[in-house]
TIZA-262001 format. One record per residue: x, y, z of N, C-alpha, C in turn; residue number from 1; residue in one letter. Coordinates in nm, 4 decimals. Example, Ala and Ser with C-alpha at 12.3 -4.5 7.8 and 13.67 -1.06 7.14 Angstrom:
+----------+----------+----------+----------+----------+----------+----------+----------+----------+-----+-----+
|      n_X |      n_Y |      n_Z |     ca_X |     ca_Y |     ca_Z |      c_X |      c_Y |      c_Z |   n | res |
+----------+----------+----------+----------+----------+----------+----------+----------+----------+-----+-----+
|   1.3190 |  -0.5690 |   0.7800 |   1.2300 |  -0.4500 |   0.7800 |   1.3200 |  -0.3300 |   0.7800 |   1 |   A |
|   1.2850 |  -0.2250 |   0.7080 |   1.3670 |  -0.1060 |   0.7140 |   1.2900 |   0.0030 |   0.7870 |   2 |   S |
+----------+----------+----------+----------+----------+----------+----------+----------+----------+-----+-----+
REM end
This chain:
+----------+----------+----------+----------+----------+----------+----------+----------+----------+-----+-----+
|      n_X |      n_Y |      n_Z |     ca_X |     ca_Y |     ca_Z |      c_X |      c_Y |      c_Z |   n | res |
+----------+----------+----------+----------+----------+----------+----------+----------+----------+-----+-----+
|  12.0391 | -18.5328 | -26.2570 |  12.0706 | -18.3999 | -26.3046 |  11.9431 | -18.3185 | -26.3249 |   1 |   X |
|  11.8412 | -18.3839 | -26.3827 |  11.7164 | -18.3133 | -26.4067 |  11.6505 | -18.2730 | -26.2756 |   2 |   X |
|  11.6660 | -18.3559 | -26.1732 |  11.6075 | -18.3248 | -26.0425 |  11.6769 | -18.2029 | -25.9821 |   3 |   X |
|  11.8091 | -18.1947 | -25.9951 |  11.8838 | -18.0805 | -25.9414 |  11.8411 | -17.9518 | -26.0101 |   4 |   X |
|  11.8194 | -17.9563 | -26.1409 |  11.7749 | -17.8375 | -26.2142 |  11.6345 | -17.7976 | -26.1688 |   5 |   X |
|  11.5482 | -17.8950 | -26.1511 |  11.4122 | -17.8656 | -26.1049 |  11.4139 | -17.8049 | -25.9649 |   6 |   X |
|  11.4989 | -17.8557 | -25.8786 |  11.5102 | -17.8016 | -25.7425 |  11.5639 | -17.6589 | -25.7475 |   7 |   X |
|  11.6685 | -17.6369 | -25.8293 |  11.7259 | -17.5021 | -25.8421 |  11.6225 | -17.4057 | -25.8977 |   8 |   X |
|  11.5488 | -17.4461 | -25.9997 |  11.4438 | -17.3614 | -26.0558 |  11.3326 | -17.3361 | -25.9543 |   9 |   X |
|  11.3018 | -17.4350 | -25.8747 |  11.2006 | -17.4187 | -25.7701 |  11.2429 | -17.3152 | -25.6667 |  10 |   X |
|  11.3690 | -17.3227 | -25.6221 |  11.4197 | -17.2241 | -25.5260 |  11.4244 | -17.0842 | -25.5871 |  11 |   X |
|  11.4649 | -17.0758 | -25.7128 |  11.4684 | -16.9458 | -25.7800 |  11.3270 | -16.8876 | -25.7928 |  12 |   X |
|  11.2319 | -16.9729 | -25.8287 |  11.0922 | -16.9287 | -25.8380 |  11.0396 | -16.8835 | -25.7033 |  13 |   X |
|  11.0721 | -16.9569 | -25.5992 |  11.0306 | -16.9194 | -25.4640 |  11.0916 | -16.7853 | -25.4241 |  14 |   X |
|  11.2200 | -16.7660 | -25.4561 |  11.2868 | -16.6382 | -25.4289 |  11.2143 | -16.5245 | -25.4991 |  15 |   X |
|  11.1850 | -16.5425 | -25.6284 |  11.1161 | -16.4375 | -25.7037 |  10.9794 | -16.4059 | -25.6442 |  16 |   X |
|  10.9037 | -16.5087 | -25.6118 |  10.7697 | -16.4873 | -25.5557 |  10.7786 | -16.4149 | -25.4218 |  17 |   X |
|  10.8681 | -16.4598 | -25.3340 |  10.8814 | -16.3972 | -25.2025 |  10.9314 | -16.2534 | -25.2121 |  18 |   X |
|  11.0353 | -16.2310 | -25.2913 |  11.0917 | -16.0965 | -25.2997 |  10.9981 | -15.9999 | -25.3715 |  19 |   X |
|  10.9396 | -16.0427 | -25.4820 |  10.8463 | -15.9540 | -25.5523 |  10.7210 | -15.9299 | -25.4693 |  20 |   X |
|  10.6692 | -16.0361 | -25.4098 |  10.5488 | -16.0209 | -25.3276 |  10.5705 | -15.9303 | -25.2087 |  21 |   X |
|  10.6802 | -15.9534 | -25.1369 |  10.7065 | -15.8686 | -25.0201 |  10.7414 | -15.7273 | -25.0635 |  22 |   X |
|  10.8172 | -15.7135 | -25.1715 |  10.8524 | -15.5810 | -25.2211 |  10.7306 | -15.5017 | -25.2644 |  23 |   X |
|  10.6389 | -15.5662 | -25.3354 |  10.5161 | -15.4977 | -25.3771 |  10.4302 | -15.4609 | -25.2569 |  24 |   X |
|  10.4221 | -15.5511 | -25.1602 |  10.3431 | -15.5211 | -25.0395 |  10.4035 | -15.4029 | -24.9641 |  25 |   X |
|  10.5344 | -15.4040 | -24.9480 |  10.6019 | -15.2929 | -24.8787 |  10.5839 | -15.1637 | -24.9576 |  26 |   X |
|  10.5956 | -15.1738 | -25.0887 |  10.5806 | -15.0536 | -25.1724 |  10.4415 | -14.9922 | -25.1582 |  27 |   X |
|  10.3389 | -15.0759 | -25.1574 |  10.2025 | -15.0251 | -25.1417 |  10.1846 | -14.9625 | -25.0037 |  28 |   X |
|  10.2337 | -15.0306 | -24.9003 |  10.2223 | -14.9765 | -24.7648 |  10.2980 | -14.8456 | -24.7499 |  29 |   X |
|  10.4173 | -14.8401 | -24.8055 |  10.4989 | -14.7207 | -24.7923 |  10.4471 | -14.6048 | -24.8764 |  30 |   X |
|  10.3921 | -14.6353 | -24.9925 |  10.3500 | -14.5266 | -25.0808 |  10.2400 | -14.4421 | -25.0181 |  31 |   X |
|  10.1584 | -14.5010 | -24.9327 |  10.0501 | -14.4246 | -24.8715 |  10.0935 | -14.3532 | -24.7448 |  32 |   X |
|  10.1981 | -14.4021 | -24.6790 |  10.2354 | -14.3417 | -24.5510 |  10.3792 | -14.2937 | -24.5433 |  33 |   X |
|  10.4651 | -14.3400 | -24.6314 |  10.6072 | -14.3092 | -24.6206 |  10.6344 | -14.1594 | -24.6247 |  34 |   X |
|  10.5813 | -14.0925 | -24.7255 |  10.6059 | -13.9497 | -24.7382 |  10.5611 | -13.8725 | -24.6160 |  35 |   X |
|  10.4427 | -13.9064 | -24.5651 |  10.3913 | -13.8366 | -24.4471 |  10.4778 | -13.8636 | -24.3241 |  36 |   X |
|  10.5195 | -13.9881 | -24.3063 |  10.6013 | -14.0214 | -24.1886 |  10.7374 | -13.9528 | -24.1939 |  37 |   X |
|  10.7997 | -13.9526 | -24.3096 |  10.9309 | -13.8885 | -24.3223 |  10.9173 | -13.7378 | -24.3054 |  38 |   X |
|  10.8138 | -13.6793 | -24.3659 |  10.7928 | -13.5352 | -24.3530 |  10.7684 | -13.4976 | -24.2075 |  39 |   X |
|  10.6866 | -13.5760 | -24.1364 |  10.6600 | -13.5477 | -23.9948 |  10.7861 | -13.5607 | -23.9112 |  40 |   X |
|  10.8666 | -13.6622 | -23.9392 |  10.9913 | -13.6798 | -23.8647 |  11.0868 | -13.5636 | -23.8911 |  41 |   X |
|  11.0985 | -13.5231 | -24.0169 |  11.1854 | -13.4095 | -24.0498 |  11.1308 | -13.2815 | -23.9885 |  42 |   X |
|  10.9988 | -13.2676 | -23.9882 |  10.9373 | -13.1471 | -23.9324 |  10.9656 | -13.1364 | -23.7823 |  43 |   X |
|  10.9694 | -13.2495 | -23.7127 |  10.9997 | -13.2491 | -23.5697 |  11.1473 | -13.2167 | -23.5445 |  44 |   X |
|  11.2340 | -13.2528 | -23.6386 |  11.3780 | -13.2304 | -23.6210 |  11.4220 | -13.0923 | -23.6664 |  45 |   X |
|  11.3512 | -13.0343 | -23.7602 |  11.3922 | -12.9067 | -23.8176 |  11.2967 | -12.7953 | -23.7766 |  46 |   X |
|  11.3485 | -12.6772 | -23.7504 |  11.2630 | -12.5650 | -23.7117 |  11.2063 | -12.4881 | -23.8316 |  47 |   X |
|  11.1966 | -12.5544 | -23.9464 |  11.1430 | -12.4934 | -24.0672 |  11.0416 | -12.5884 | -24.1307 |  48 |   X |
|  10.9649 | -12.5378 | -24.2248 |  10.8646 | -12.6192 | -24.2947 |  10.9333 | -12.7169 | -24.3900 |  49 |   X |
|  10.8863 | -12.8419 | -24.3896 |  10.9390 | -12.9451 | -24.4794 |  10.8210 | -13.0039 | -24.5556 |  50 |   X |
|  10.8366 | -13.0186 | -24.6872 |  10.7298 | -13.0810 | -24.7653 |  10.7903 | -13.1751 | -24.8681 |  51 |   X |
|  10.7140 | -13.2750 | -24.9069 |  10.7492 | -13.3657 | -25.0150 |  10.6213 | -13.4279 | -25.0670 |  52 |   X |
|  10.6265 | -13.4760 | -25.1902 |  10.5039 | -13.5262 | -25.2516 |  10.4850 | -13.6760 | -25.2360 |  53 |   X |
|  10.5762 | -13.7442 | -25.1749 |  10.5598 | -13.8875 | -25.1522 |  10.6910 | -13.9611 | -25.1647 |  54 |   X |
|  10.6839 | -14.0903 | -25.1430 |  10.8026 | -14.1734 | -25.1499 |  10.7675 | -14.3114 | -25.2000 |  55 |   X |
|  10.8686 | -14.3853 | -25.2423 |  10.8447 | -14.5208 | -25.2901 |  10.9679 | -14.6077 | -25.2674 |  56 |   X |
|  10.9446 | -14.7369 | -25.2645 |  11.0509 | -14.8368 | -25.2503 |  11.0997 | -14.8751 | -25.3892 |  57 |   X |
|  11.2300 | -14.8810 | -25.4096 |  11.2885 | -14.9226 | -25.5369 |  11.2925 | -15.0757 | -25.5399 |  58 |   X |
|  11.2055 | -15.1362 | -25.6213 |  11.1968 | -15.2827 | -25.6250 |  11.3242 | -15.3475 | -25.6786 |  59 |   X |
|  11.3907 | -15.2841 | -25.7734 |  11.5149 | -15.3400 | -25.8267 |  11.6202 | -15.3550 | -25.7195 |  60 |   X |
|  11.6355 | -15.2517 | -25.6363 |  11.7315 | -15.2585 | -25.5263 |  11.6862 | -15.3594 | -25.4201 |  61 |   X |
|  11.5555 | -15.3664 | -25.3959 |  11.5006 | -15.4609 | -25.2982 |  11.5351 | -15.6044 | -25.3373 |  62 |   X |
|  11.5267 | -15.6351 | -25.4674 |  11.5557 | -15.7708 | -25.5155 |  11.7027 | -15.8072 | -25.4924 |  63 |   X |
|  11.7878 | -15.7058 | -25.4794 |  11.9301 | -15.7288 | -25.4540 |  11.9645 | -15.7172 | -25.3054 |  64 |   X |
|  11.8614 | -15.7171 | -25.2195 |  11.8772 | -15.7060 | -25.0744 |  11.9399 | -15.5732 | -25.0334 |  65 |   X |
|  11.9117 | -15.4681 | -25.1115 |  11.9601 | -15.3336 | -25.0801 |  11.8399 | -15.2387 | -25.0774 |  66 |   X |
|  11.7701 | -15.2303 | -24.9646 |  11.6516 | -15.1446 | -24.9582 |  11.6854 | -15.0010 | -24.9953 |  67 |   X |
|  11.6032 | -14.9424 | -25.0817 |  11.6257 | -14.8052 | -25.1252 |  11.4924 | -14.7328 | -25.1363 |  68 |   X |
|  11.4916 | -14.6093 | -25.0917 |  11.3719 | -14.5263 | -25.0953 |  11.3969 | -14.4046 | -25.1826 |  69 |   X |
|  11.2924 | -14.3617 | -25.2507 |  11.2981 | -14.2387 | -25.3290 |  11.1925 | -14.1437 | -25.2737 |  70 |   X |
|  11.2332 | -14.0195 | -25.2476 |  11.1422 | -13.9147 | -25.2011 |  11.1311 | -13.8111 | -25.3120 |  71 |   X |
|  11.0104 | -13.7694 | -25.3420 |  10.9868 | -13.6788 | -25.4538 |  10.9512 | -13.5386 | -25.4082 |  72 |   X |
|  10.9997 | -13.4407 | -25.4833 |  10.9678 | -13.2984 | -25.4624 |  10.9937 | -13.2525 | -25.3190 |  73 |   X |
|  11.1141 | -13.2715 | -25.2729 |  11.1526 | -13.2281 | -25.1380 |  11.1705 | -13.0773 | -25.1349 |  74 |   X |
|  11.1136 | -13.0130 | -25.0333 |  11.1295 | -12.8689 | -25.0117 |  11.1558 | -12.8459 | -24.8634 |  75 |   X |
|  11.2637 | -12.7731 | -24.8320 |  11.2962 | -12.7352 | -24.6949 |  11.2886 | -12.5836 | -24.6893 |  76 |   X |
|  11.2007 | -12.5323 | -24.6046 |  11.1762 | -12.3894 | -24.5988 |  11.2888 | -12.3104 | -24.5351 |  77 |   X |
|  11.2787 | -12.1800 | -24.5507 |  11.3741 | -12.0868 | -24.4907 |  11.3386 | -12.0616 | -24.3448 |  78 |   X |
|  11.4371 | -12.0306 | -24.2623 |  11.4074 | -11.9873 | -24.1251 |  11.3317 | -11.8543 | -24.1291 |  79 |   X |
|  11.2661 | -11.8212 | -24.0207 |  11.1930 | -11.6950 | -24.0167 |  11.2914 | -11.5787 | -24.0315 |  80 |   X |
|  11.2463 | -11.4743 | -24.0983 |  11.3312 | -11.3596 | -24.1233 |  11.3996 | -11.3639 | -24.2595 |  81 |   X |
|  11.3746 | -11.4695 | -24.3355 |  11.4325 | -11.4835 | -24.4691 |  11.3180 | -11.4973 | -24.5693 |  82 |   X |
|  11.3506 | -11.5125 | -24.6960 |  11.2503 | -11.5167 | -24.8024 |  11.1464 | -11.6265 | -24.7850 |  83 |   X |
|  11.0394 | -11.6140 | -24.8623 |  10.9299 | -11.7109 | -24.8560 |  10.9608 | -11.8401 | -24.9310 |  84 |   X |
|  11.0549 | -11.8375 | -25.0236 |  11.0888 | -11.9567 | -25.1006 |  11.1646 | -12.0582 | -25.0167 |  85 |   X |
|  11.1848 | -12.1768 | -25.0724 |  11.2569 | -12.2802 | -24.9970 |  11.4063 | -12.2518 | -24.9890 |  86 |   X |
|  11.4660 | -12.2933 | -24.8795 |  11.6111 | -12.2884 | -24.8650 |  11.6726 | -12.3955 | -24.9545 |  87 |   X |
|  11.6094 | -12.5130 | -24.9569 |  11.6575 | -12.6266 | -25.0350 |  11.5403 | -12.6910 | -25.1063 |  88 |   X |
|  11.5597 | -12.7253 | -25.2323 |  11.4591 | -12.8027 | -25.3048 |  11.5307 | -12.9059 | -25.3907 |  89 |   X |
|  11.4636 | -13.0176 | -25.4129 |  11.5183 | -13.1233 | -25.4979 |  11.4015 | -13.1987 | -25.5602 |  90 |   X |
|  11.4180 | -13.2352 | -25.6870 |  11.3128 | -13.3109 | -25.7546 |  11.2973 | -13.4498 | -25.6941 |  91 |   X |
|  11.4113 | -13.5117 | -25.6598 |  11.4075 | -13.6489 | -25.6063 |  11.5287 | -13.6709 | -25.5183 |  92 |   X |
|  11.5068 | -13.7372 | -25.4064 |  11.6164 | -13.7783 | -25.3184 |  11.6068 | -13.9297 | -25.3041 |  93 |   X |
|  11.7137 | -13.9974 | -25.3373 |  11.7201 | -14.1431 | -25.3350 |  11.8194 | -14.1836 | -25.2277 |  94 |   X |
|  11.7778 | -14.2706 | -25.1365 |  11.8663 | -14.3164 | -25.0293 |  11.8624 | -14.4687 | -25.0208 |  95 |   X |
|  11.9797 | -14.5296 | -25.0129 |  11.9894 | -14.6747 | -24.9992 |  12.0471 | -14.7061 | -24.8626 |  96 |   X |
|  11.9860 | -14.8013 | -24.7956 |  12.0297 | -14.8404 | -24.6613 |  12.0767 | -14.9851 | -24.6632 |  97 |   X |
|  12.1544 | -15.0204 | -24.5628 |  12.1992 | -15.1582 | -24.5473 |  12.0893 | -15.2440 | -24.4882 |  98 |   X |
|  12.0593 | -15.3563 | -24.5512 |  11.9517 | -15.4429 | -24.5049 |  11.9770 | -15.4944 | -24.3637 |  99 |   X |
|  12.0977 | -15.5375 | -24.3356 |  12.1252 | -15.5958 | -24.2046 |  12.1180 | -15.4915 | -24.0935 | 100 |   X |
|  12.1570 | -15.3675 | -24.1237 |  12.1433 | -15.2631 | -24.0219 |  11.9956 | -15.2362 | -23.9932 | 101 |   X |
|  11.9121 | -15.2412 | -24.0974 |  11.7680 | -15.2226 | -24.0754 |  11.7103 | -15.3357 | -23.9907 | 102 |   X |
|  11.7550 | -15.4570 | -24.0166 |  11.7060 | -15.5716 | -23.9391 |  11.7492 | -15.5631 | -23.7932 | 103 |   X |
|  11.8598 | -15.4923 | -23.7663 |  11.9078 | -15.4737 | -23.6297 |  11.8455 | -15.3505 | -23.5642 | 104 |   X |
|  11.7550 | -15.2842 | -23.6350 |  11.6877 | -15.1674 | -23.5786 |  11.7639 | -15.0376 | -23.5957 | 105 |   X |
|  11.8667 | -15.0376 | -23.6778 |  11.9456 | -14.9179 | -23.7048 |  11.9255 | -14.8799 | -23.8507 | 106 |   X |
|  11.9498 | -14.7555 | -23.8818 |  11.9452 | -14.7129 | -24.0213 |  12.0816 | -14.6594 | -24.0591 | 107 |   X |
|  12.1494 | -14.7328 | -24.1435 |  12.2801 | -14.6902 | -24.1949 |  12.2650 | -14.6658 | -24.3439 | 108 |   X |
|  12.2691 | -14.5420 | -24.3820 |  12.2529 | -14.5051 | -24.5222 |  12.3862 | -14.5264 | -24.5923 | 109 |   X |
|  12.3829 | -14.6047 | -24.7000 |  12.5068 | -14.6348 | -24.7715 |  12.5230 | -14.5498 | -24.8968 | 110 |   X |
|  12.4160 | -14.4891 | -24.9467 |  12.4256 | -14.4048 | -25.0653 |  12.3097 | -14.3059 | -25.0674 | 111 |   X |
|  12.3383 | -14.1855 | -25.1144 |  12.2356 | -14.0828 | -25.1327 |  12.2586 | -14.0182 | -25.2687 | 112 |   X |
|  12.1510 | -14.0046 | -25.3450 |  12.1552 | -13.9331 | -25.4723 |  12.0495 | -13.8243 | -25.4665 | 113 |   X |
|  12.0835 | -13.7048 | -25.5134 |  11.9889 | -13.5935 | -25.5147 |  11.9783 | -13.5435 | -25.6576 | 114 |   X |
|  11.8563 | -13.5478 | -25.7130 |  11.8323 | -13.5002 | -25.8486 |  11.7851 | -13.3556 | -25.8459 | 115 |   X |
|  11.8494 | -13.2737 | -25.9248 |  11.8153 | -13.1318 | -25.9427 |  11.8081 | -13.0555 | -25.8104 | 116 |   X |
|  11.9162 | -13.0601 | -25.7299 |  11.9137 | -12.9842 | -25.6045 |  11.9302 | -12.8344 | -25.6317 | 117 |   X |
|  11.8578 | -12.7543 | -25.5549 |  11.8707 | -12.6094 | -25.5629 |  11.8810 | -12.5575 | -25.4202 | 118 |   X |
|  11.9890 | -12.4859 | -25.3920 |  12.0130 | -12.4290 | -25.2599 |  12.0075 | -12.2770 | -25.2728 | 119 |   X |
|  11.9136 | -12.2145 | -25.2037 |  11.8984 | -12.0693 | -25.2066 |  11.9631 | -12.0117 | -25.0809 | 120 |   X |
|  12.0777 | -11.9485 | -25.0970 |  12.1473 | -11.8882 | -24.9842 |  12.1220 | -11.7383 | -24.9882 | 121 |   X |
|  12.0776 | -11.6838 | -24.8766 |  12.0556 | -11.5396 | -24.8670 |  12.0981 | -11.4921 | -24.7287 | 122 |   X |
|  12.1331 | -11.3662 | -24.7213 |  12.1775 | -11.3079 | -24.5947 |  12.0757 | -11.2049 | -24.5484 | 123 |   X |
|  12.0601 | -11.1944 | -24.4156 |  11.9716 | -11.0917 | -24.3606 |  12.0509 | -10.9613 | -24.3456 | 124 |   X |
|  11.9898 | -10.8608 | -24.2851 |  12.0544 | -10.7296 | -24.2745 |  12.1811 | -10.7328 | -24.1896 | 125 |   X |
|  12.1881 | -10.8274 | -24.0955 |  12.3089 | -10.8351 | -24.0123 |  12.4184 | -10.9211 | -24.0754 | 126 |   X |
|  12.3907 | -10.9761 | -24.1938 |  12.4917 | -11.0548 | -24.2642 |  12.4860 | -11.2040 | -24.2389 | 127 |   X |
|  12.3951 | -11.2493 | -24.1533 |  12.3839 | -11.3924 | -24.1243 |  12.3049 | -11.4598 | -24.2369 | 128 |   X |
|  12.3584 | -11.5702 | -24.2878 |  12.2885 | -11.6408 | -24.3953 |  12.1776 | -11.7284 | -24.3381 | 129 |   X |
|  12.0862 | -11.7673 | -24.4264 |  11.9780 | -11.8560 | -24.3849 |  12.0316 | -11.9925 | -24.3418 | 130 |   X |
|  12.1423 | -12.0360 | -24.3988 |  12.2022 | -12.1641 | -24.3582 |  12.2585 | -12.1512 | -24.2170 | 131 |   X |
|  12.3278 | -12.0421 | -24.1899 |  12.3812 | -12.0198 | -24.0548 |  12.2671 | -12.0131 | -23.9533 | 132 |   X |
|  12.1575 | -11.9462 | -23.9900 |  12.0436 | -11.9352 | -23.8993 |  11.9817 | -12.0718 | -23.8717 | 133 |   X |
|  11.9710 | -12.1551 | -23.9756 |  11.9148 | -12.2890 | -23.9577 |  12.0060 | -12.3743 | -23.8705 | 134 |   X |
|  12.1355 | -12.3699 | -23.8968 |  12.2301 | -12.4482 | -23.8161 |  12.2302 | -12.4020 | -23.6706 | 135 |   X |
|  12.2208 | -12.2719 | -23.6496 |  12.2170 | -12.2194 | -23.5129 |  12.0902 | -12.2660 | -23.4414 | 136 |   X |
|  11.9780 | -12.2682 | -23.5137 |  11.8523 | -12.3135 | -23.4540 |  11.8557 | -12.4626 | -23.4217 | 137 |   X |
|  11.9373 | -12.5375 | -23.4942 |  11.9482 | -12.6821 | -23.4697 |  12.0385 | -12.7165 | -23.3525 | 138 |   X |
|  12.1266 | -12.6227 | -23.3152 |  12.2170 | -12.6488 | -23.2041 |  12.1360 | -12.6686 | -23.0766 | 139 |   X |
|  12.1707 | -12.7721 | -23.0054 |  12.1040 | -12.7970 | -22.8775 |  12.1772 | -12.7197 | -22.7697 | 140 |   X |
|  12.1037 | -12.6621 | -22.6761 |  12.1725 | -12.5927 | -22.5681 |  12.2571 | -12.6914 | -22.4885 | 141 |   X |
|  12.3692 | -12.6417 | -22.4422 |  12.4572 | -12.7273 | -22.3626 |  12.3835 | -12.7738 | -22.2376 | 142 |   X |
|  12.4109 | -12.8965 | -22.2010 |  12.3495 | -12.9519 | -22.0791 |  12.4027 | -12.8741 | -21.9583 | 143 |   X |
|  12.3175 | -12.8456 | -21.8619 |  12.3653 | -12.7715 | -21.7461 |  12.4704 | -12.8534 | -21.6698 | 144 |   X |
|  12.5674 | -12.7807 | -21.6174 |  12.6726 | -12.8475 | -21.5414 |  12.6169 | -12.8915 | -21.4069 | 145 |   X |
|  12.6502 | -13.0127 | -21.3651 |  12.5984 | -13.0598 | -21.2367 |  12.6586 | -12.9794 | -21.1198 | 146 |   X |
|  12.5765 | -12.9592 | -21.0177 |  12.6253 | -12.8922 | -20.8979 |  12.7163 | -12.9868 | -20.8220 | 147 |   X |
|  12.8297 | -12.9361 | -20.7773 |  12.9247 | -13.0193 | -20.7038 |  12.9279 | -12.9786 | -20.5604 | 148 |   X |
+----------+----------+----------+----------+----------+----------+----------+----------+----------+-----+-----+
REM end
């Protein structure tokens, strides 16, 4: 019985060391580059300025095999022709992804939390809102029809 308890405690200790060690290593690696990588990716996808002050890995969620990232001070700018302030701002955006989907090379977000979101909607002189302008700018042109 004592041997079984020692083995169980050994496996639990190994789990803690591996998960905390890998989580801390990932957190350090991500803290220096995560915010920049996400901002650059969003900047390539959106036709407006995107900024954030950084990101971090949630170690508590990591220990439960549920990777989660927090992004701080997110700001999404207005399309041209609208005010200088952000279209969207949030103090923190928290996203949790499925571990197995990440291991398969996919990102499936299972939960999103947004702290203190502020959405500034404004219309230009023709009545089009900044949200409509952003969505229109995101639309991809239809693929040309093949010649038959």
